[in-house]
C-alpha positions in Angstrom: 17.6 -11.4 0.8 14.8 -8.9 -0.6 14.5 -7.5 3.3 17.1 -4.5 2.4 15.9 -4.3 -0.9 12.6 -3.6 0.3 13.7 -1.3 2.7 15.8 0.5 0.8 12.6 0.9 -1.6 10.5 2.0 1.3 13.1 4.8 2.1 13.4 6.0 -1.4 8.9 6.1 -1.5 9.2 7.8 1.8 11.9 10.7 0.7 9.9 11.0 -2.5 6.9 11.3 -0.9 7.7 13.6 2.0 9.4 15.9 -0.7 5.6 16.2 -2.7 6.3 13.6 -5.4 3.9 11.4 -7.0 5.9 8.0 -7.2 4.8 4.8 -8.5 7.2 1.8 -7.7 7.0 -1.7 -10.0 7.8 -4.1 -8.3 7.2 -8.0 -7.1 5.9 -8.0 -3.7 4.1 -11.1 -3.6 3.7 -11.2 0.1 1.9 -9.0 2.7 4.8 -9.0 4.8 6.4 -7.2 1.8 4.0 -4.9 1.1 4.4 -4.3 4.9 7.9 -3.2 4.8 7.1 -0.8 1.5 4.8 0.6 3.8 6.1 0.9 7.3 10.0 0.1 6.5 11.4 -3.5 8.2 10.4 -2.8 11.7 7.1 -1.2 11.2 6.6 2.2 11.3 9.6 2.6 14.0 9.7 5.0 16.4 11.9 8.0 16.0 13.8 9.6 19.2 13.6 13.2 18.9 16.3 15.5 20.9 13.8 16.1 23.3 13.7 12.4 24.4 10.5 12.2 23.1 9.5 9.2 21.1 7.7 9.9 17.5 6.2 7.4 14.9 7.8 7.3 11.5 5.7 8.6 8.9 4.1 5.9 6.8 3.8 5.7 2.6 0.4 5.6 1.7 0.5 2.5 -0.7 -1.8 1.4 -3.4 -1.2 -2.4 -4.8 -2.7 -2.5 -8.2 -2.5 -6.5 -7.9 -2.3 -7.7 -11.7 -4.5 -11.0 -11.5 -3.9 -13.4 -13.9 -4.2 -17.2 -14.3 -1.4 -19.8 -14.4 -1.9 -20.7 -18.0 -2.4 -16.5 -19.3 0.6 -15.1 -17.5 2.5 -18.9 -18.8 1.4 -17.6 -22.4 2.7 -14.6 -21.9 6.2 -15.4 -20.7 6.7 -17.8 -23.2 6.3 -15.3 -25.7 9.0 -12.5 -24.0 12.6 -12.9 -25.2 15.6 -11.9 -23.1 14.1 -11.3 -19.7 15.4 -11.7 -16.4 12.7 -14.3 -15.4 13.2 -17.5 -16.6 9.7 -19.3 -17.3 10.5 -22.2 -14.8 10.0 -19.7 -12.0 6.4 -19.4 -12.4 4.8 -21.9 -10.5 7.1 -20.9 -7.5 5.7 -17.3 -7.6 2.5 -18.8 -7.5 3.0 -20.5 -4.6 4.5 -17.5 -2.7 1.9 -15.5 -3.9 -0.4 -13.6 -0.9 -3.1 -11.6 -2.7 -3.5 -8.5 -1.3 -6.6 -8.7 1.0 -8.6 -6.2 3.3 -7.5 -4.0 5.0 -4.7 -3.6 2.6 -5.5 -0.3 0.2 -5.4 -2.4 -3.2 -7.2 -2.9 -6.6 -7.1 -5.7 -8.8 -7.3 -6.1 -12.5 -7.3 -9.0 -14.4 -4.8 -9.4 -17.4 -6.9 -11.9 -19.1 -7.7 -8.5 -21.8 -5.2 -7.0 -24.0 -3.3 -4.5 -22.6 -5.1 -1.4 -23.9 -8.1 -3.0 -21.8 -5.9 -3.6 -18.5 -4.3 0.0 -18.7 -7.6 1.8 -19.0 -9.3 -0.4 -16.4 -6.2 0.4 -14.0 -6.7 4.4 -14.9 -10.6 4.4 -14.4 -10.2 3.1 -11.0 -7.2 4.8 -10.2 -9.5 7.9 -11.1 -12.6 6.9 -9.0 -10.0 6.2 -6.0 -8.1 9.6 -6.6 -11.9 11.3 -6.5 -12.8 9.7 -3.1 -9.8 11.2 -1.7 -10.5 14.5 -3.0 -13.9 14.2 -1.4 -12.2 12.8 1.8 -9.8 16.6 1.8 -6.9 15.2 0.2 -5.9 18.7 -1.8 -4.5 16.7 -4.9 -6.3 16.6 -8.5 -6.6 13.7 -10.8 -3.7 15.1 -12.9 -1.0 15.1 -10.4 -2.3 11.6 -8.8 -2.2 10.1 -12.9 0.8 11.5 -14.1 3.4 8.9 -12.3 0.9 5.9 -13.6 0.5 7.4 -17.1 4.3 7.3 -17.1 5.0 4.0 -15.8 2.0 2.9 -18.4 4.4 4.0 -21.4 7.6 2.6 -20.3 8.6 0.0 -22.2 8.6 -2.8 -19.6 5.3 -2.4 -19.1 4.6 -5.9 -20.6 6.9 -7.2 -18.1 5.0 -5.7 -15.4 1.9 -6.9 -16.2 3.2 -10.4 -16.2 5.2 -10.7 -13.1 2.4 -10.3 -10.3 
């Protein structure tokens, strides 16, 4: 039941990135297959037929996964403190059982949520800055302010606490 939702998210990401926007998507993509759909769509970089009859690969979304890692106990503690959230604490165990943490060759960073919120934000932003600098050196014509702006917006959102604890 997640597949159509993930495909819609892929289409939104592809549309916005194609129009030159820098996009941050906060969602639970616990399985590698879900992250693959966000990158390539349902059929994995499906082929597009041009009018000339040639087949052309559709563009993939360049995705950087920020994996917010924490022990069951730490995340459970945060979850129990939340009020009025859609995810009941009883579902947490199944989330841990479903989780397929990102691994090579996926493009990801991993940040521990065992720290306080400001430390988590600082770690994510510093890591993103280092990654963006390596992209800049490899010829990507972006600057740090353009790349980091969507992340800074996410970190200022009222549901960041939820984002940090739904990983």
